[in-house]
C-alpha positions as CSV (number, residue, x, y, z in Angstrom):
1,M,-52.3,22.7,-23.5
2,A,-48.9,21.2,-24.1
3,A,-46.6,21.0,-21.1
4,I,-43.8,23.4,-21.0
5,S,-40.4,22.5,-19.6
6,N,-39.2,25.0,-17.0
7,L,-35.8,23.5,-16.3
8,S,-33.2,23.0,-19.0
9,Q,-31.8,19.5,-19.1
10,I,-28.2,18.7,-19.9
11,V,-27.8,15.7,-22.2
12,Y,-24.9,13.5,-21.3
13,S,-23.2,11.1,-23.7
14,H,-22.3,8.6,-21.0
15,N,-24.2,7.3,-18.0
16,S,-23.1,8.1,-14.5
17,T,-22.0,4.6,-13.6
18,V,-18.8,4.6,-11.7
19,P,-16.4,1.6,-12.0
20,R,-16.6,-1.0,-9.2
21,H,-13.2,0.2,-7.8
22,G,-14.8,3.7,-7.4
23,V,-12.1,5.6,-9.3
24,V,-13.0,8.0,-12.1
25,T,-10.1,9.5,-14.2
26,L,-10.5,12.7,-16.3
27,Y,-8.0,13.6,-18.9
28,G,-7.6,15.7,-22.0
29,Y,-8.4,19.4,-22.3
30,D,-11.0,21.8,-21.0
31,I,-11.7,19.5,-18.1
32,K,-14.5,20.7,-15.9
33,V,-15.5,19.6,-12.4
34,R,-18.5,21.5,-10.9
35,V,-21.7,21.2,-9.1
36,D,-25.2,21.8,-10.5
37,R,-28.4,21.3,-8.4
38,G,-26.6,19.1,-6.0
39,H,-25.1,16.9,-8.7
40,L,-21.4,16.6,-9.5
41,L,-20.8,17.3,-13.2
42,L,-17.6,16.0,-14.9
43,D,-16.4,16.9,-18.4
44,D,-13.3,15.8,-20.2
45,G,-12.0,14.6,-23.6
46,I,-9.9,15.7,-26.6
47,G,-11.3,17.6,-29.5
48,S,-14.7,16.4,-30.5
49,E,-14.4,13.3,-28.4
50,R,-15.9,14.5,-25.2
51,R,-17.3,12.7,-22.1
52,Q,-19.7,14.0,-19.7
53,F,-21.0,12.6,-16.4
54,R,-23.6,13.6,-13.8
55,L,-23.2,12.0,-10.3
56,A,-26.0,12.3,-7.7
57,R,-25.2,12.5,-4.0
58,V,-26.8,9.1,-3.4
59,G,-25.6,5.8,-4.9
60,H,-22.7,7.3,-7.0
61,G,-20.0,4.9,-5.8
62,L,-17.3,7.4,-6.3
63,R,-14.3,7.0,-4.0
64,R,-11.6,8.9,-5.8
65,L,-11.5,11.5,-8.6
66,V,-8.3,11.8,-10.6
67,V,-7.6,14.6,-13.0
68,I,-4.7,14.2,-15.5
69,G,-3.7,17.6,-17.0
70,A,-4.0,21.3,-16.1
71,D,-6.4,22.6,-18.7
72,G,-9.8,23.4,-17.3
73,F,-11.2,24.1,-13.8
74,V,-12.4,22.6,-10.6
75,S,-14.9,24.6,-8.5
76,L,-14.7,25.1,-4.8
77,A,-18.3,23.7,-4.6
78,A,-17.0,20.5,-6.3
79,L,-14.2,20.1,-3.8
80,R,-16.8,20.5,-1.0
81,W,-19.1,18.0,-2.7
82,L,-16.2,15.4,-2.8
83,A,-15.3,16.1,0.9
84,D,-18.9,15.7,2.0
85,Q,-19.0,12.3,0.1
86,D,-15.7,11.1,1.7
87,A,-14.2,11.0,-1.8
88,S,-10.6,12.0,-2.5
89,F,-9.3,14.2,-5.3
90,A,-5.9,14.1,-7.1
91,M,-4.5,16.2,-9.8
92,L,-1.6,14.8,-11.8
93,E,0.7,16.3,-14.4
94,R,0.7,14.3,-17.7
95,D,4.1,12.8,-16.8
96,G,2.6,11.4,-13.6
97,R,3.8,14.1,-11.1
98,V,1.4,14.9,-8.3
99,L,0.2,18.5,-8.5
100,T,-2.4,18.5,-5.7
101,T,-4.3,16.0,-3.6
102,T,-7.2,16.2,-1.1
103,G,-8.8,13.5,1.0
104,P,-11.5,12.9,3.5
105,V,-10.7,14.7,6.8
106,R,-11.1,12.5,9.9
107,P,-10.0,12.8,13.5
108,S,-6.5,11.5,14.1
109,D,-6.4,8.1,15.8
110,V,-3.8,8.5,18.5
111,R,-3.5,4.8,19.1
112,L,-2.8,4.1,15.5
113,R,-0.2,6.9,15.3
114,R,1.5,5.5,18.4
115,A,1.5,2.0,17.0
116,Q,3.1,3.3,13.7
117,A,5.8,5.2,15.6
118,L,6.7,2.1,17.6
119,A,6.4,-0.4,14.8
120,H,10.2,-1.0,14.4
121,S,10.8,-1.4,18.2
122,T,7.8,-3.8,18.7
123,G,8.6,-5.9,15.7
124,A,5.4,-5.0,13.9
125,A,7.2,-3.5,11.0
126,L,9.2,-6.7,10.4
127,R,6.0,-8.8,10.5
128,I,4.1,-6.5,8.2
129,S,7.1,-6.4,5.7
130,R,7.3,-10.2,5.7
131,E,3.6,-10.6,4.9
132,L,3.6,-7.9,2.2
133,I,6.6,-9.5,0.4
134,R,5.2,-13.0,0.9
135,Q,2.0,-12.0,-0.9
136,K,4.0,-10.2,-3.7
137,L,6.2,-13.3,-4.2
138,A,3.1,-15.5,-4.2
139,G,1.6,-13.5,-7.0
140,Q,4.9,-13.6,-9.0
141,E,5.1,-17.4,-8.5
142,Q,1.5,-17.8,-9.8
143,V,2.2,-15.7,-12.9
144,A,5.4,-17.5,-13.7
145,R,3.9,-20.9,-13.3
146,F,0.5,-20.5,-14.9
147,R,0.8,-17.5,-17.2
148,L,4.4,-17.9,-18.4
149,Q,4.4,-21.7,-18.1
150,D,7.9,-21.4,-16.4
151,S,7.9,-24.0,-13.6
152,R,11.7,-23.5,-13.0
153,T,11.3,-19.8,-12.2
154,A,8.2,-20.4,-10.2
155,D,10.0,-23.0,-8.0
156,E,12.9,-20.6,-7.6
157,I,10.6,-17.9,-6.3
158,V,9.1,-20.4,-3.9
159,R,12.5,-21.1,-2.5
160,Y,13.1,-17.4,-1.9
161,T,9.6,-17.2,-0.2
162,A,10.6,-20.0,2.2
163,E,13.5,-17.7,3.4
164,L,11.2,-15.0,4.6
165,P,10.3,-16.4,8.0
166,N,14.0,-16.4,8.9
167,A,14.7,-12.8,7.7
168,D,15.6,-10.8,10.8
169,S,15.7,-7.3,9.3
170,I,14.0,-5.1,6.7
171,V,17.3,-5.2,4.7
172,S,17.2,-9.0,4.6
173,I,13.6,-8.9,3.4
174,R,14.5,-6.4,0.6
175,L,17.4,-8.6,-0.5
176,I,15.0,-11.6,-0.8
177,E,12.5,-9.5,-2.7
178,A,15.3,-8.3,-5.1
179,Q,16.5,-11.9,-5.8
180,A,13.0,-13.1,-6.5
181,A,12.4,-10.1,-8.8
182,L,15.6,-10.9,-10.7
183,A,14.3,-14.5,-11.3
184,Y,10.8,-13.3,-12.1
185,W,11.7,-10.7,-14.7
186,S,14.2,-13.0,-16.3
187,A,11.2,-15.2,-17.2
188,W,9.7,-12.4,-19.2
189,R,12.8,-11.7,-21.2
190,T,11.9,-13.7,-24.3
191,L,8.1,-13.0,-24.2
192,P,7.1,-11.8,-27.7
193,I,5.5,-8.4,-28.1
194,N,2.9,-8.2,-30.9
195,F,2.5,-5.3,-33.3
196,P,0.2,-4.8,-36.3
197,K,1.7,-6.5,-39.3
198,N,1.7,-3.3,-41.3
199,D,4.0,-1.7,-38.8
200,L,6.5,-4.5,-38.4
201,Q,9.0,-3.1,-40.9
202,R,9.3,0.1,-38.8
203,I,9.6,-1.8,-35.4
204,P,13.2,-2.2,-34.0
205,D,14.2,-5.8,-33.2
206,H,14.6,-5.0,-29.5
207,W,11.0,-3.9,-29.3
208,R,9.7,-7.3,-30.4
209,S,10.3,-9.0,-27.1
210,F,10.0,-8.0,-23.5
211,G,13.8,-7.9,-23.0
212,A,15.6,-7.0,-19.8
213,R,13.9,-5.1,-17.0
214,I,17.1,-3.2,-16.5
215,S,17.8,-0.4,-19.0
216,P,21.3,-0.4,-20.6
217,L,21.2,3.4,-20.3
218,T,20.9,3.6,-16.5
219,G,21.6,0.2,-15.1
220,S,18.1,0.4,-13.5
221,P,14.5,0.2,-14.7
222,R,14.5,3.9,-15.4
223,L,14.8,5.2,-19.1
224,A,13.5,1.9,-20.5
225,V,14.4,1.3,-24.1
226,N,11.3,-0.6,-25.3
227,P,7.5,-0.1,-24.9
228,P,6.6,-2.8,-22.4
229,N,9.2,-1.7,-19.9
230,A,8.3,1.9,-20.4
231,I,4.7,1.1,-19.6
232,L,5.8,-0.7,-16.4
233,N,7.8,2.4,-15.4
234,Y,4.8,4.6,-15.9
235,L,2.9,2.3,-13.6
236,Y,5.6,1.6,-11.0
237,L,8.1,4.5,-10.8
238,P,7.4,7.9,-9.2
């Protein structure tokens, strides 16, 4: 007698492998986040291009679930599943605005809170700021020297980095960061931006190079006037 299947199986078009960084992003329309038989089920996509995932409670590797858009649903059981797995949840508007967030709930560390409150008076804030900006400038120097092949700019960033140990305030550190950023983004100004040959006749001239990081419309990076800087704003600006 042939075996009869008692449980219906959902066929998924993608496997449940989570990226190494542990972040899964859902976007599109009719987004669904729900729990079925202890597994977290995720659906997203646009039109006929749909993605579906099933994550078991063990070995999923999920650290953060990000939903972009507001069309669909997230069940309470799914939020509980994420909380039990110490995974955070964020829902973003399509322009990047945060609509809601959740995260793992842990007891407050009183010693950490006290250290944070006293960071300015103990000098810890200044030391941390120096180290963060030092690492940022080191990355900019490496990109300028080895990616952009611009040794002059790289050397200029190194000179600014050398001033960090003598910076005696957060304001001084921010000034050094701004001066290094001005040199760094100037090295990008003439970098060519490639487009498909068939589209070149429709592409404005100022789109064909990286250009200035500062928008002529605002005097700041906001309201960029070409694609690469608009992409950077999407990544950097709140």
